[in-house]
C-alpha positions as CSV (number, residue, x, y, z in Angstrom):
1,X,3.6,12.2,-9.8
2,X,7.6,11.0,-9.4
3,X,9.2,11.0,-12.7
4,X,10.7,7.1,-11.7
5,X,6.8,6.0,-10.9
6,X,5.4,7.8,-13.8
7,X,8.2,5.8,-16.1
8,X,7.5,2.6,-14.0
9,X,3.4,3.0,-14.7
10,X,4.2,4.3,-18.5
11,X,3.2,1.1,-20.4
12,X,0.8,0.2,-17.9
13,X,-3.3,-0.6,-18.8
14,X,-5.2,2.6,-18.0
15,X,-7.3,0.9,-15.2
16,X,-3.9,-0.5,-13.0
17,X,-2.6,3.4,-13.3
18,X,-5.6,4.9,-12.3
19,X,-5.6,2.1,-9.7
20,X,-2.0,3.0,-8.4
21,X,-3.2,6.8,-8.6
22,X,-6.0,5.8,-6.4
23,X,-4.1,4.3,-3.8
24,X,-1.7,7.2,-3.9
25,X,-4.4,9.5,-3.0
26,X,-5.7,7.5,-0.6
27,X,-2.4,6.9,1.7
28,X,-1.1,10.4,1.6
29,X,-4.7,11.4,3.1
30,X,-3.8,9.4,5.8
31,X,-1.2,11.2,7.3
32,X,1.5,14.2,6.7
33,X,4.4,11.5,7.8
34,X,3.5,9.0,4.7
35,X,6.1,7.9,2.1
36,X,6.3,6.5,-1.0
37,X,9.5,4.5,-2.5
38,X,10.0,2.6,-5.5
39,X,11.3,-0.8,-4.9
40,X,11.7,-3.3,-8.1
41,X,8.6,-4.2,-9.1
42,X,6.7,-2.6,-6.0
43,X,5.9,0.9,-4.8
44,X,6.5,1.0,-1.3
45,X,4.3,3.1,1.0
46,X,5.4,3.7,4.2
47,X,5.4,5.9,7.5
48,X,8.4,8.3,7.9
49,X,11.6,7.7,6.6
50,X,11.2,5.0,3.5
51,X,13.1,2.2,4.7
52,X,12.0,-0.7,5.8
53,X,9.1,-2.5,4.5
54,X,6.4,0.3,4.5
55,X,2.8,-0.7,6.0
56,X,1.3,-1.1,2.8
57,X,3.2,-2.4,-0.9
58,X,1.3,-2.2,-4.2
59,X,2.7,-4.6,-7.0
60,X,1.5,-3.3,-10.4
61,X,0.0,-6.2,-12.9
62,X,-1.5,-6.9,-16.3
63,X,-4.9,-7.1,-14.9
64,X,-4.9,-5.1,-11.3
65,X,-3.1,-4.4,-8.9
66,X,-1.8,-6.9,-5.3
67,X,-1.4,-5.2,-2.3
68,X,0.5,-6.6,0.0
69,X,1.0,-5.8,4.0
70,X,3.6,-6.8,5.8
71,X,1.9,-6.7,9.3
72,X,0.2,-9.6,8.0
73,X,-2.9,-10.9,10.2
74,X,-2.2,-8.0,12.7
75,X,-4.1,-5.7,10.1
76,X,-7.6,-5.8,10.3
77,X,-9.7,-8.0,8.5
78,X,-12.6,-10.1,10.0
79,X,-14.0,-11.1,6.7
80,X,-10.1,-12.8,5.8
81,X,-10.2,-11.2,2.1
82,X,-6.8,-11.2,2.2
83,X,-4.9,-14.2,2.2
84,X,-1.5,-15.3,3.5
85,X,0.2,-18.0,6.2
86,X,0.1,-16.6,9.9
87,X,2.9,-14.3,10.9
88,X,3.7,-13.6,7.1
89,X,2.5,-10.7,5.1
90,X,-1.3,-11.0,3.5
91,X,-2.3,-10.5,0.2
92,X,-5.4,-9.1,-2.2
93,X,-5.9,-8.6,-5.5
94,X,-7.6,-5.4,-6.8
95,X,-8.9,-5.6,-9.9
96,X,-9.6,-1.7,-10.7
97,X,-11.0,1.6,-8.6
98,X,-14.4,0.0,-8.0
99,X,-12.5,-2.9,-6.0
100,X,-11.5,0.2,-3.5
101,X,-14.6,-0.1,-1.3
102,X,-14.9,1.1,2.6
103,X,-13.5,-2.4,3.8
104,X,-9.9,-2.2,2.2
105,X,-9.9,1.4,3.0
106,X,-10.0,0.3,6.7
107,X,-7.5,-2.3,6.1
108,X,-5.2,0.3,4.9
109,X,-5.7,2.5,7.3
110,X,-5.1,-0.2,10.5
111,X,-2.3,-1.0,8.9
112,X,-1.0,2.6,8.5
113,X,-2.2,3.0,12.1
114,X,-0.2,-0.5,12.9
115,X,3.5,0.8,11.7
116,X,4.0,3.5,14.7
117,X,6.9,6.4,14.0
118,X,10.4,5.3,15.5
119,X,11.3,6.5,18.6
120,X,13.7,9.2,17.0
121,X,11.0,10.5,15.2
122,X,8.5,11.0,17.8
123,X,10.8,12.9,19.9
124,X,11.6,15.7,17.1
């Protein structure tokens, strides 16, 4: 774990820290080009260089983790489990590790696929 992320999660409940760590493992398994950055109160997961909105943002709270998908309604979600206005980012609350079922994993994978690498990174 990166030191600044460890300090950020230091005083959080164990269930929240475990959930963030499982999310980090899940996202890092999507591809070798995934990155993570700490931006304010959010952990931003991106593809390639860590600038921009990323494809997934995780906000640790006292009772769980709020997942935000900046691609919004373009992300695979036929059951409409994530909430948000049309054309804006969608959000989803996770209470513990058991909430990360196959459906949520598919949503994260879909968000990763939607964030294509930039033109320059593609031709390196």
